[in-house]
C-alpha positions as CSV (number, residue, x, y, z in Angstrom):
1,M,-82.5,89.0,166.8
2,S,-86.3,89.9,167.5
3,E,-87.9,92.3,169.7
4,A,-91.6,92.1,171.1
5,F,-92.5,95.7,171.8
6,D,-96.2,95.2,172.6
7,V,-96.7,92.7,175.4
8,P,-98.2,94.9,178.0
9,F,-96.8,92.9,181.2
10,T,-95.1,89.9,182.0
11,S,-97.0,87.4,180.3
12,D,-97.2,83.6,178.9
13,V,-97.1,84.5,175.0
14,M,-98.3,81.5,173.3
15,P,-95.5,79.9,171.1
16,E,-97.5,79.8,167.9
17,M,-96.6,82.9,165.2
18,L,-99.7,84.4,164.0
19,T,-100.0,86.4,160.7
20,N,-102.4,89.1,159.6
21,N,-104.8,86.3,158.6
22,S,-104.8,84.3,161.4
23,K,-107.9,83.9,163.2
24,I,-108.6,84.6,166.9
25,K,-111.4,84.5,169.5
26,F,-111.5,88.0,171.5
27,R,-114.0,90.6,172.6
28,C,-113.6,93.2,175.2
29,H,-116.2,95.3,176.3
30,K,-117.8,97.3,179.5
31,G,-120.2,94.3,180.4
32,I,-117.2,91.9,180.8
33,S,-116.6,90.3,184.3
34,C,-112.5,91.4,183.9
35,F,-113.2,95.1,182.4
36,N,-110.0,97.0,183.3
37,A,-108.7,94.1,184.9
38,C,-105.5,94.3,182.4
39,C,-105.0,98.2,183.3
40,K,-104.5,97.2,186.8
41,Q,-101.1,95.4,185.9
42,A,-99.7,97.9,183.3
43,D,-96.4,97.5,182.3
44,I,-96.7,99.6,179.1
45,T,-93.6,100.5,177.2
46,L,-93.8,103.7,175.4
47,T,-92.7,104.6,171.8
48,P,-92.1,108.1,170.5
49,Y,-95.2,108.2,168.7
50,D,-97.0,107.4,171.9
51,I,-95.2,110.5,173.6
52,I,-96.3,112.7,170.9
53,R,-99.7,111.6,171.0
54,L,-100.0,111.9,174.7
55,K,-98.3,115.3,175.1
56,K,-100.7,116.7,172.3
57,R,-103.8,115.3,174.1
58,F,-102.5,117.0,177.3
59,D,-101.0,120.2,175.9
60,I,-98.2,119.8,177.8
61,D,-94.2,120.0,177.1
62,S,-92.7,116.8,176.6
63,S,-90.5,117.2,179.7
64,E,-93.4,117.8,181.7
65,L,-95.0,114.9,180.4
66,L,-91.9,112.5,180.8
67,K,-91.9,113.8,184.4
68,K,-95.6,113.4,185.3
69,H,-96.5,110.1,183.4
70,T,-93.4,108.2,182.6
71,V,-90.5,106.1,184.2
72,P,-87.3,105.1,182.5
73,F,-85.9,101.7,182.3
74,Q,-83.0,100.2,180.3
75,M,-84.1,98.4,177.2
76,D,-80.7,96.3,177.0
77,G,-77.5,95.0,178.3
78,D,-76.0,98.4,177.2
79,G,-78.3,100.6,179.1
80,L,-80.3,101.7,176.1
81,P,-82.8,104.2,177.4
82,G,-86.5,103.7,177.1
83,V,-89.7,104.8,179.0
84,K,-92.6,103.3,180.6
85,M,-96.0,104.5,181.5
86,R,-96.1,105.5,185.2
87,T,-98.5,103.6,187.4
88,D,-99.5,103.6,191.2
89,D,-97.8,101.7,193.8
90,S,-100.1,98.5,193.2
91,G,-99.4,98.8,189.4
92,Q,-102.5,100.3,188.1
93,C,-102.5,102.5,185.2
94,L,-103.0,106.3,186.3
95,F,-105.2,107.0,183.3
96,M,-107.8,104.2,184.0
97,T,-111.1,105.3,185.5
98,E,-114.4,103.3,186.3
99,E,-115.6,104.1,182.7
100,G,-112.3,102.7,181.2
101,C,-109.3,104.2,179.9
102,S,-109.4,108.0,179.8
103,V,-106.8,108.5,177.1
104,Y,-108.6,106.0,175.1
105,E,-108.3,107.9,171.6
106,D,-104.7,108.3,172.1
107,R,-103.8,105.1,174.3
108,P,-100.3,103.6,173.7
109,T,-99.6,100.9,171.0
110,S,-99.4,98.1,173.2
111,C,-102.7,99.1,174.8
112,R,-104.4,98.9,171.5
113,Y,-102.6,95.6,170.4
114,Y,-103.7,93.7,173.7
115,P,-104.0,90.8,173.7
116,V,-102.2,90.3,170.5
117,A,-98.2,90.8,170.8
118,H,-96.7,92.4,167.9
119,M,-93.4,90.8,167.1
120,A,-90.7,93.2,164.9
121,M,-88.2,90.5,164.0
122,R,-84.8,90.4,161.9
123,P,-83.4,87.0,161.5
124,K,-79.6,86.9,161.3
125,D,-77.9,88.0,158.2
126,A,-81.3,89.3,156.7
127,A,-81.5,92.6,155.1
128,T,-85.1,93.7,156.3
129,D,-87.0,93.0,159.3
130,S,-90.6,91.2,159.4
131,V,-93.6,91.3,161.5
132,A,-95.3,88.4,162.9
133,Y,-97.9,88.1,166.0
134,A,-98.7,86.0,169.1
135,L,-101.8,85.8,171.1
136,V,-101.1,86.8,174.9
137,R,-103.5,84.5,177.6
138,E,-103.8,85.5,181.2
139,D,-105.9,84.2,183.6
140,H,-107.8,87.4,184.6
141,C,-108.8,88.1,181.0
142,K,-112.1,86.8,179.8
143,G,-112.1,88.2,176.6
144,H,-110.9,84.9,175.3
145,E,-114.2,83.1,176.1
146,E,-116.3,85.8,174.2
147,D,-118.2,84.1,171.2
148,R,-116.4,86.3,168.3
149,E,-114.1,85.4,165.8
150,L,-112.0,87.7,163.5
151,T,-108.5,87.7,162.0
152,I,-105.3,89.5,163.2
153,G,-105.8,92.0,160.4
154,E,-109.5,92.7,161.2
155,Y,-108.6,93.1,165.0
156,R,-105.9,95.4,164.0
157,K,-108.3,97.7,161.9
158,E,-110.8,97.6,164.7
159,Q,-108.2,98.9,167.2
160,D,-107.0,101.4,164.6
161,V,-103.4,100.5,164.7
162,G,-102.5,101.0,161.3
163,L,-101.0,104.6,161.6
164,Y,-99.3,103.7,164.9
165,D,-97.5,100.9,163.0
166,E,-96.2,103.4,160.4
167,M,-94.9,105.7,162.8
168,N,-93.2,103.2,165.0
169,R,-91.8,101.2,162.1
170,E,-88.5,103.4,162.2
171,F,-88.4,103.2,165.8
172,S,-88.5,99.4,165.9
173,Q,-85.8,99.1,163.2
174,L,-83.4,101.3,165.1
175,I,-83.6,98.9,167.8
176,L,-83.4,96.0,166.1
177,K,-80.2,97.1,164.2
178,K,-79.1,97.9,167.7
179,K,-79.4,94.4,169.2
180,S,-78.3,92.6,165.9
181,A,-75.1,94.6,165.3
182,G,-74.2,93.9,169.0
183,P,-70.5,93.6,169.3
184,T,-69.8,95.2,165.8
185,I,-70.9,98.4,167.0
186,G,-69.6,98.3,170.6
187,K,-71.1,100.1,173.3
188,P,-72.6,103.6,172.4
189,S,-71.1,106.4,174.5
190,E,-72.9,107.8,177.5
191,L,-73.6,111.1,175.0
192,S,-75.1,108.9,172.3
193,F,-77.5,107.2,174.8
194,Q,-78.3,110.7,176.1
195,L,-79.2,111.8,172.4
196,F,-80.9,108.6,171.8
197,F,-83.3,109.6,174.9
198,M,-83.9,113.1,173.8
199,A,-84.6,112.4,170.3
200,N,-87.2,109.6,170.8
201,Y,-88.8,110.8,173.9
202,D,-88.0,114.4,174.9
203,V,-89.0,115.9,171.5
204,D,-89.9,119.5,172.5
205,R,-86.2,119.5,174.0
206,F,-84.7,117.6,170.9
207,R,-86.6,120.6,169.1
208,R,-84.3,123.3,170.6
209,F,-81.4,121.3,170.3
210,V,-81.8,121.2,166.6
211,L,-82.9,124.9,166.4
212,S,-79.8,125.7,168.1
213,P,-76.8,127.6,166.6
214,S,-74.4,124.9,167.6
215,F,-76.7,122.4,165.5
216,A,-76.4,124.6,162.3
217,K,-72.7,125.2,162.8
218,N,-72.3,121.3,162.3
219,Y,-75.1,120.1,159.6
220,V,-76.2,121.6,156.0
221,L,-79.9,122.0,156.4
222,D,-82.0,124.1,154.6
223,D,-84.5,126.9,155.7
224,A,-87.4,125.0,154.6
225,F,-86.6,121.8,156.9
226,Y,-86.0,124.1,160.0
227,K,-89.3,125.9,159.2
228,E,-91.0,122.4,159.0
229,I,-89.8,120.8,162.1
230,E,-90.3,124.2,164.1
231,H,-94.1,123.0,164.7
232,D,-94.4,119.4,163.1
233,D,-93.6,117.0,165.8
234,L,-93.8,113.8,163.5
235,A,-91.2,115.6,161.0
236,L,-88.9,116.2,163.9
237,M,-89.4,112.6,164.9
238,K,-88.3,111.1,161.6
239,F,-85.6,113.5,161.5
240,G,-84.3,112.3,164.9
241,F,-84.5,108.8,163.6
242,R,-82.1,109.7,160.7
243,L,-79.7,111.5,163.0
244,L,-79.5,108.6,165.2
245,R,-78.7,106.1,162.4
246,Q,-75.9,108.4,161.3
247,I,-74.5,108.7,164.9
248,L,-75.0,105.1,166.2
249,F,-74.3,103.2,162.8
250,G,-72.6,105.6,160.4
251,E,-75.6,105.8,157.8
252,V,-75.0,109.2,156.5
253,S,-78.3,110.9,155.3
254,I,-77.4,114.5,156.9
255,K,-74.4,116.7,155.2
256,E,-72.1,117.7,157.8
257,R,-70.5,120.8,157.3
258,E,-66.9,120.7,156.0
259,G,-64.4,120.9,159.1
260,A,-67.3,120.4,161.7
261,L,-66.4,116.8,162.7
262,E,-62.9,118.0,163.3
263,Q,-63.8,121.0,165.3
264,R,-66.2,118.7,167.5
265,V,-63.2,116.5,168.1
266,E,-60.8,119.5,169.1
267,E,-63.6,121.0,171.4
268,R,-64.2,117.6,173.0
269,Q,-60.5,117.6,173.6
270,E,-60.2,120.9,175.3
271,V,-63.3,120.0,177.5
272,M,-61.4,116.5,178.5
273,D,-58.4,118.7,179.2
274,L,-60.1,121.3,181.2
275,R,-61.9,118.5,183.2
276,R,-58.3,117.1,183.8
277,K,-56.9,120.4,185.1
278,V,-59.8,121.0,187.1
279,E,-59.4,117.3,188.8
280,I,-55.6,117.9,189.1
281,E,-56.1,121.5,191.1
282,R,-59.1,119.9,193.1
283,H,-56.7,116.8,194.1
284,R,-53.7,119.6,194.8
285,Q,-56.3,121.5,196.9
286,K,-57.5,118.5,198.9
287,E,-53.8,117.3,199.4
288,E,-52.9,120.7,200.6
289,Q,-56.0,120.8,203.1
290,K,-55.0,117.6,204.2
291,W,-51.5,118.7,204.8
292,K,-52.6,121.7,207.0
293,E,-54.8,120.0,209.2
294,E,-51.9,117.2,209.7
295,D,-49.6,120.2,210.4
296,G,-52.0,122.0,212.8
297,D,-52.3,118.5,214.8
298,A,-48.5,118.3,214.9
299,D,-48.3,122.1,216.6
300,K,-50.9,121.1,219.2
301,K,-48.9,118.3,220.6
C-alpha cells in the first residue's frame, strides 16, 4: 500500500519513481509567465504540523483556524477525517496575493514540495515504510522549461522541507498503517474518528481534553508531561500520535490506570442504557400523542 500526501491538485504524475539523487529541471520565480497559476487551482491537504505552523502565524486558536481556513474531507472509504486548505469559489488559495504567497515562510508541506510529489509507501508485509518521489507536470506550469538542473535532494533543501518531513513522518506512518491494516482492524468507531480529528488538527481542543481530570483518571502520566504539553504544541502532537496508535492499533505505550478500561466500559454501558430509556420514553410519548389526536378526531365525528 502507498499514500501520496503532497500532490497539490489533480495532476498527471509521471510514473517514474525518483530518488533523492534524481535530477530534475525546474525553477519558479516572480518573473515567470505562470507565476501564481498553481495557487489558482489549490487542492492542499494539510498535515498536523501544517496546522501548527499556520495557527502560530496567525496567533489564533486551532478551532478558529479550522473554521476560517480549512474544509473537512474523508481520506479513505471508512471516512477517516482530513482537512484541506479553504479556497474561494474558483479554487484559488485565499493566501495568494499579486506578490505571491502571503504565508510563504509557513506554507504547507505540499506547497513546498510542488512540483515534486512526495510518496510515503509501505510495501505489503514490509516492517517499515519507504519514501520515493515523482515529478508533477501540468500544462500551466512553465517552471519545467527553465534552464536549471538540480537533484531532488537539492530542491528539498532549497524549499526547507527537511523539518516538515521529520514532523510529518509519524502522521504518514499512522495513515499508512490504517491503510495496510485494512479489514484486520475493521472500521474504527465514530468516537475514534472524532479523537483522530481532534488530536491531529484541533490541537488546542485536544490540549484541553488531555489536561482534563477525566483523562487523568484513565492514564498514568507524570507532572513533567502535563507541564510540557501545556504550552508545547509539538510535544502534544507527538503524544497524540502515540495515543492514536494505542487506541486504533493496540500499540500500548501509555500506561492505563488499573480498572480504567472496565470503568469506561461500564460508563459507556450506562450511557447506552440511558439513551435506550430516553428513546423508549420518546416513542411512548409520541404514540400517546398520536392516540390522543385520533381519539379527539373520533369525538368530533
